C-alpha positions in Angstrom: 54.7 26.3 33.0 56.5 24.4 35.7 56.8 25.4 39.4 60.3 26.2 39.0 59.8 28.7 36.1 57.0 30.2 38.1 59.2 30.7 41.1 62.1 32.3 38.9 59.8 34.6 37.3 57.5 35.9 40.1 58.7 37.3 43.3 57.5 35.8 46.5 55.4 38.7 47.6 53.6 38.8 44.2 53.1 35.1 43.9 49.4 33.9 44.1 48.0 32.6 47.3 46.6 29.4 45.5 48.8 26.9 43.8 49.6 27.8 40.4 48.6 25.5 37.4 51.5 23.1 36.8 52.1 21.2 33.6 51.7 17.5 33.9 52.6 14.9 31.4 49.8 14.0 29.0 48.0 10.9 29.7 45.8 9.0 27.3 42.1 9.1 28.2 40.5 5.9 29.1 36.8 5.1 28.2 34.9 4.1 31.2 33.5 0.6 30.8 30.7 -0.5 33.2 31.4 -4.1 32.7 28.7 -6.8 33.2 26.9 -4.6 35.7 25.4 -2.7 32.9 23.2 -6.0 32.1 21.9 -6.4 35.7 18.1 -5.9 35.5 17.9 -3.5 38.4 20.7 -1.1 37.0 18.5 1.7 36.0 15.1 2.7 37.8 13.3 2.9 34.5 13.7 3.6 30.8 13.4 7.1 29.8 13.7 8.9 26.6 17.1 10.2 27.6 18.5 6.8 28.0 16.7 5.3 24.8 18.9 7.6 22.6 22.0 5.9 23.8 20.7 2.2 22.8 22.4 0.9 19.7 20.1 0.4 16.9 20.8 -2.2 14.2 23.1 -0.8 11.6 21.7 -0.8 8.1 24.2 -0.8 5.2 23.8 0.4 1.7 23.3 -2.1 -0.9 25.9 -2.8 -3.6 24.6 -2.3 -7.0 26.6 -3.6 -10.0 26.8 -0.8 -12.8 26.6 -2.1 -16.5 29.5 -0.2 -18.3 27.5 -0.3 -21.4 24.5 1.7 -20.1 26.2 3.9 -17.3 26.3 6.9 -19.8 22.5 6.8 -20.7 20.0 9.1 -19.1 17.3 7.9 -17.1 14.8 8.6 -19.8 16.8 6.7 -22.1 16.9 3.7 -19.8 13.1 3.7 -19.3 12.2 4.2 -22.7 10.8 1.0 -24.3 11.4 -0.1 -27.9 9.0 1.3 -30.2 6.8 -1.3 -31.9 3.7 -1.1 -33.9 0.5 -1.7 -31.9 -2.3 -4.1 -33.4 -5.8 -3.3 -33.2 -7.8 -6.3 -32.7 -11.1 -4.4 -32.7 -13.3 -2.4 -35.1 -12.1 0.6 -36.7 -12.6 4.0 -34.8 -15.6 5.8 -35.1 -15.5 9.1 -36.9 -15.8 11.8 -34.3 -18.3 14.6 -34.7 -16.9 17.9 -36.2 -17.4 20.4 -33.4 -18.0 24.0 -34.2 -15.4 26.5 -33.3 -16.1 29.0 -30.6 -16.0 32.7 -31.3 -13.7 35.1 -29.6 -16.6 36.2 -27.5 -17.3 32.8 -26.2 -13.7 32.2 -25.3 -13.5 35.3 -23.2 -17.0 34.3 -21.5 -15.4 30.9 -20.9 -12.2 32.3 -19.4 -14.2 34.6 -17.2 -16.4 31.6 -15.8 -13.4 29.6 -15.2 -11.6 32.6 -13.2 -14.6 33.0 -10.9 -15.1 29.2 -10.4 -18.4 29.4 -12.3 -17.7 27.1 -15.3 -19.6 23.8 -15.4 -18.7 20.8 -17.7 -21.2 18.7 -19.3 -19.9 15.0 -18.5 -21.6 13.9 -21.7 -19.6 16.1 -23.7 -16.2 14.9 -22.4 -14.3 12.3 -24.5 -14.4 8.9 -22.5 -13.1 6.8 -25.3 -9.5 8.0 -24.8 -7.4 4.9 -24.5 -4.5 6.5 -22.6 -5.9 5.7 -19.3 -6.3 1.9 -20.2 -2.5 1.9 -21.6 -1.2 3.7 -18.3 -3.0 1.0 -16.1 -1.7 -1.7 -18.7 -5.3 -3.0 -19.0 -4.7 -4.3 -22.6 -1.4 -5.6 -21.8 -2.5 -7.9 -19.0 -5.8 -8.9 -20.7 -4.8 -9.7 -24.4 -1.0 -9.2 -24.4 1.6 -6.4 -25.3 1.2 -4.1 -28.2 -2.5 -5.0 -28.5 -5.5 -2.7 -28.3 -8.9 -2.0 -29.4 -11.3 1.0 -29.9 -14.5 1.6 -28.0 -17.0 1.5 -30.8 -20.1 0.5 -28.9 -21.6 2.4 -25.9 -21.4 0.3 -22.7 -22.7 1.8 -19.4 -22.5 -0.1 -16.1 -24.1 1.3 -13.1 -23.7 0.3 -9.5 -26.3 1.9 -7.4 -25.9 5.2 -9.3 -22.1 4.7 -9.4 -21.3 4.8 -13.2 -18.1 3.0 -14.3 -15.9 5.2 -16.6 -12.1 4.5 -17.0 -10.6 3.7 -13.8 -12.7 5.3 -11.1 -12.6 4.0 -7.6 -15.7 2.2 -6.1 -15.9 0.5 -2.8 -16.3 -3.4 -2.6 -19.5 -2.9 -0.5 -21.1 -1.0 -3.3 -20.6 -4.1 -5.8 -22.3 -6.6 -3.7 -25.2 -6.8 -6.1 -25.0 -7.2 -9.8 -24.9 -3.9 -11.8 -27.3 -2.5 -14.3 -26.0 -2.8 -18.0 -27.1 -0.9 -21.0 -25.6 -2.0 -24.3 -26.0 0.2 -27.4 -27.5 -1.4 -30.5 -25.1 -1.4 -33.4 -26.5 -4.2 -35.6 -30.1 -3.1 -36.2 -31.3 -6.1 -34.3 -28.7 -8.4 -35.7 -25.7 -10.3 -34.1 -25.2 -10.9 -30.4 -23.0 -9.5 -27.6 -21.1 -11.4 -24.8 -20.1 -9.5 -21.5 -17.2 -10.3 -19.5 -16.4 -9.1 -15.9 -12.8 -9.8 -15.1 -10.5 -9.2 -12.2 -7.0 -8.5 -13.4 -5.5 -8.9 -10.0 -7.7 -11.5 -8.3 -5.8 -14.6 -9.0 -4.6 -15.8 -5.6 -3.8 -19.5 -6.7 -0.1 -20.3 -7.2 0.7 -22.4 -10.4 -2.4 -21.3 -12.3 -1.9 -18.4 -14.7 -5.2 -16.3 -15.6 -7.6 -13.8 -14.4 -10.7 -14.3 -12.3 -14.1 -14.2 -14.0 -16.6 -12.7 -11.8 -19.4 -12.6 -14.3 -20.1 -13.7 -17.8 -23.3 -13.5 -19.8 -23.1 -14.6 -23.4 -25.4 -14.6 -26.6 -27.1 -11.3 -25.7 -29.4 -10.3 -28.6 -28.7 -7.1 -30.2 -30.7 -4.3 -28.6 -31.9 -6.5 -25.8 -31.2 -6.4 -22.2 -28.6 -8.5 -20.4 -31.5 -10.6 -18.8 -32.1 -12.0 -22.3 -28.6 -13.6 -22.7 -27.2 -17.0 -21.2 -25.4 -16.5 -17.9 -22.5 -18.8 -18.1 -20.8 -17.6 -14.8 -22.9 -16.4 -12.0 -22.2 -13.0 -10.6 -19.7 -12.6 -7.7 -18.6 -9.3 -6.5 -14.9 -8.3 -6.7 -12.8 -10.1 -3.9 -9.7 -7.8 -3.4 -8.0 -9.5 -0.4 -6.7 -7.8 2.6 -3.3 -6.2 2.0 -3.4 -6.7 -1.8 -4.1 -3.1 -2.6 -6.4 -1.9 -5.3 -7.7 -4.4 -7.8 -8.6 -3.5 -11.4 -11.9 -4.7 -12.6 -12.8 -4.6 -16.2 -16.0 -5.1 -18.3 -15.3 -6.3 -21.8 -17.9 -6.6 -24.3 -17.4 -8.7 -27.6 -19.5 -8.9 -30.7 -20.4 -12.0 -32.6 -22.6 -12.9 -35.6 -23.9 -16.1 -34.3 -24.6 -17.8 -30.8 -21.7 -19.4 -29.4 -21.4 -22.2 -26.8 -18.9 -21.3 -24.0 -17.9 -24.2 -21.9 -16.6 -22.2 -18.7 -17.1 -23.8 -15.3 -17.6 -21.2 -12.6 -18.7 -23.5 -9.7 -15.7 -22.8 -7.4 -13.4 -20.0 -7.1 -10.6 -21.8 -8.6 -12.6 -22.8 -11.5 -13.0 -19.2 -12.4 -9.6 -18.6 -13.2 -9.1 -18.4 -16.9 -6.6 -16.7 -19.2 -8.5 -14.0 -21.2 -5.8 -14.0 -23.9 -6.3 -17.7 -24.5 -9.9 -17.3 -24.4 -9.7 -14.8 -27.2 -7.3 -16.8 -29.2 -9.6 -19.7 -29.1 -12.5 -17.8 -30.5 -10.7 -15.0 -32.5 -12.3 -15.9 -35.8 -15.9 -15.3 -34.4 -15.3 -12.8 -31.6 -14.3 -9.0 -31.9 -14.0 -6.9 -28.8 -16.0 -3.8 -29.2 -16.1 -1.9 -25.7 -14.2 -1.8 -22.4 -14.8 -0.2 -18.9 -13.0 -0.7 -15.9 -12.8 0.5 -12.2 -10.7 0.1 -8.9 -11.6 -1.4 -5.8 -10.0 -2.3 -2.4 -10.5 -4.4 0.6 -13.5 -4.0 3.0 -15.5 -6.2 5.3 -18.0 -7.1 2.6 -15.1 -9.2 1.0 -14.6 -11.2 4.1 -18.4 -11.9 4.1 -18.4 -13.0 0.7 -15.6 -15.5 1.1 -17.2 -16.9 4.2 -20.4 -17.5 2.2 -18.2 -19.6 -0.3 -16.7 -21.5 2.6 -13.2 -20.0 2.3 -11.2 -18.1 4.7 -10.3 -14.6 4.0 -6.5 -14.4 3.3 -4.1 -11.6 4.7 -1.3 -10.3 2.8 1.6 -8.3 4.3 4.8 -6.8 3.0 7.8 -8.8 3.7 10.6 -6.4 4.6 14.1 -7.3 4.4 15.7 -8.3 7.8 17.6 -5.3 9.4 21.5 -5.9 9.5 22.6 -6.4 13.0 26.0 -6.5 14.6 27.0 -9.9 16.0 25.7 -10.8 19.4 28.2 -10.8 22.2 28.4 -11.6 26.0 29.8 -8.1 26.5 28.9 -5.5 23.8 31.0 -2.6 23.5 28.5 0.0 24.8 26.3 -0.7 27.9 22.6 -1.1 27.1 19.5 -2.7 28.7 19.7 -6.4 28.9 16.2 -7.1 27.8 16.2 -4.9 24.7 19.5 -6.1 23.7 18.3 -9.7 23.4 14.9 -8.6 22.0 16.8 -7.3 19.1 18.0 -10.8 18.2 14.5 -12.3 18.6 11.9 -12.9 16.0 9.9 -9.6 15.6 6.5 -11.6 15.4 7.4 -13.2 18.8 8.1 -9.9 20.5 4.8 -8.3 19.0 3.0 -11.3 20.2 4.4 -11.1 23.8 3.4 -7.4 23.9 0.0 -8.0 22.7 -0.8 -10.7 25.0 0.8 -8.6 28.1 -1.6 -5.8 26.9 -4.7 -8.0 26.5 -4.0 -9.6 29.9 -4.2 -6.1 31.5 -7.3 -5.1 29.8 -10.4 -5.0 32.4 -13.7 -4.4 30.9 -15.8 -4.8 34.1 -15.1 -3.4 37.7 -12.5 -0.9 36.5 -10.8 0.6 39.5 -8.3 3.4 39.0 -6.0 4.1 41.9 -7.2 6.7 44.2 -3.5 8.2 44.5 -1.0 7.9 41.9 2.0 8.7 44.3 1.0 8.0 48.0 4.3 9.5 49.2 3.9 12.5 47.1 5.3 14.8 49.7 8.5 12.9 50.7 9.4 12.2 46.9 8.7 15.8 45.9 11.4 16.7 48.4 14.1 13.9 47.8 13.7 13.0 44.1 14.8 15.3 41.3 11.9 17.0 39.5 12.4 15.2 36.2 12.5 11.7 37.9 9.3 12.5 40.0 7.3 13.6 37.0 8.3 10.5 35.3 7.0 8.6 38.4 3.8 10.3 38.2 3.4 9.8 34.5 4.2 6.0 34.3 3.5 3.1 36.4 6.7 1.4 37.0 9.6 -0.4 35.3 8.7 -1.8 31.8 5.4 0.3 31.5 6.4 2.0 28.3 7.3 -1.4 26.5 3.8 -2.6 27.0 1.8 0.7 26.9 3.4 2.3 23.9 1.2 2.8 20.9 4.2 3.4 18.5 5.3 -0.3 19.3 
């Protein structure tokens, strides 16, 4: 209420000793603007977490997606469902599985008891390893021979890397595959016929403009029932080469059967010459070759890959994911909100250039010899303890001056 209203309502002897609250006309609030002084280098003592929260970050806008009106009513399962087509078996007919005897009710109860008490042991030899669902999941057949193509494992193929057997997609380190494996092939022709073994990296082609897979090893014309050493080595063994940053590579061992010896003209002198399309290779010999077995494993990069590439006279390539550039507001001479001058300009620089500058600054401060730590972190500890606020003094004891967080933050 106004002063006149207060004087009329309240007698003088009952009036408050202090001045009453008087209504004033409403005025719009003005946002305080620091002006160009916000960009002076010495405006703030140092950047702490409290002020970092006020720094503007690049604004990320959602992407615009165009919706097809003909498919917007379909469910996710219907959209992901592929059209059914008949798969073609390019190999031999599947072997008849041995009939297993049914277990009695007492055996089932005993198995359940062992399973509940963690005492049940499974014989690995009794497990069905010829199931093709794993190969279809990893699209091994699609990338080797084309879509809607498969073949059954009708011949036992055992590949052993230093007691590391290859099954169906198990993971092996690249270091354990430096030396050639021990291969055992089942005899199915009573000494008649030949086998050809092919070791292929489905994800190892690093040459642009050249389609195909990388052949790491090829041994042809292996007599039935004989060792791999009895065959002809068309391509010398080379360990898998999953490049840095390329993830897991699928390496498959494919076994072919043929009745007569075949002369394969494949040159594996260089890494580029080892690139061949397996589907075209099979099409050119499909009248005489029939796939009979397949095994594959997965492997990733380690130091043995770099050593193998250097032995071939090649450099080890590095792959990295290319992120989309972050959306930033237009750069202005005076932004709407005050923020540190250097961080505002760093936001519009090349990120690799900023990382290089930080790395060079860190490396320049590394001292391996004659490392001398300061005897006193704060020589004026007593005076600063009295004058400075507690939070500012603690920050001064933790850090070593302006810009220390930028060049000594492990998160950057």
